[in-house]
C-alpha positions, -999 to 999 in steps of 0.1 A, spaced: 390 413 -286 369 394 -261 381 373 -237 362 341 -231 354 336 -196 373 300 -182 357 272 -169 369 274 -134 357 314 -129 322 292 -146 327 270 -113 336 290 -93 306 311 -98 286 279 -91 307 277 -63 297 307 -43 261 305 -49 257 272 -40 282 272 -7 259 290 19 238 259 11 263 239 13 266 245 45 236 247 61 230 209 54 263 202 70 255 222 102 223 199 112 248 168 99 269 179 133 239 187 149 221 151 157 231 131 180 234 91 164 225 82 202 197 108 208 166 83 203 143 94 167 118 125 174 88 96 165 102 73 197 100 109 217 70 121 202 54 80 209 67 83 244 55 115 253 15 112 245 19 81 264 30 101 290 2 123 290 -22 97 291 -12 81 319 -6 119 332 -46 128 325 -59 91 339 -41 102 378 -32 67 379 5 54 378 5 17 361 16 -7 385 38 -36 372 35 -66 402 51 -91 380 76 -113 400 112 -112 374 144 -119 398 144 -146 425 179 -145 446 193 -173 466 218 -161 494 225 -185 524 212 -208 515 177 -195 508 156 -179 481 141 -142 481 121 -131 456 133 -94 446 108 -66 442 116 -26 437 145 -35 452 137 -56 481 144 -91 496 110 -107 502 115 -143 515 91 -173 520 65 -160 548 70 -126 536 43 -108 526 44 -95 491 13 -74 475 -11 -85 500 2 -124 487 17 -138 513 43 -160 496 43 -202 502 78 -210 484 106 -200 461 116 -218 431 139 -218 398 112 -217 380 85 -200 397 74 -180 433 41 -196 449 17 -173 464 -14 -180 486 -38 -153 488 -72 -153 503 -74 -190 510 -60 -195 469 -27 -205 460 -12 -192 430 21 -201 411 34 -169 390 57 -182 368 96 -162 360 100 -178 327 63 -181 307 69 -212 287 100 -226 294 105 -252 312 133 -263 329 139 -305 320 170 -328 323 192 -330 295 179 -359 272 206 -395 276 235 -387 246 234 -406 214 256 -431 209 280 -417 175 282 -441 148 312 -466 153 328 -451 114 315 -416 119 348 -396 126 349 -361 151 339 -327 138 381 -322 153 396 -357 137 416 -350 112 412 -366 75 
């Protein structure tokens, strides 16, 4: 009399065959670093660096990004150094420094370097008087 293979044996043999593939997938998942940059981004950065190295010219960023006020004076911070009014910054003399812009004199011309292009500081609009019957948001009915 011949015995029928049990379901457990059939599943067991399938599991034995699929086990190596499952372990390989698990090894790939554990090797992935969630904080690492995607490979496409790494490739783009490497290509950009290779192109700039091939040209031999390092891109220069002279954009003024930070102004600090200390001891009642305003300073431009560029490449880790503070520059005050009257000092020379990349061949231009600093004429004026405000919260929104820096004025530079270069070759007899004064130019305004905005810190936040498209953003302008304005005084607040006068508060509109609330209608007499309108409730405030925190009032309970």
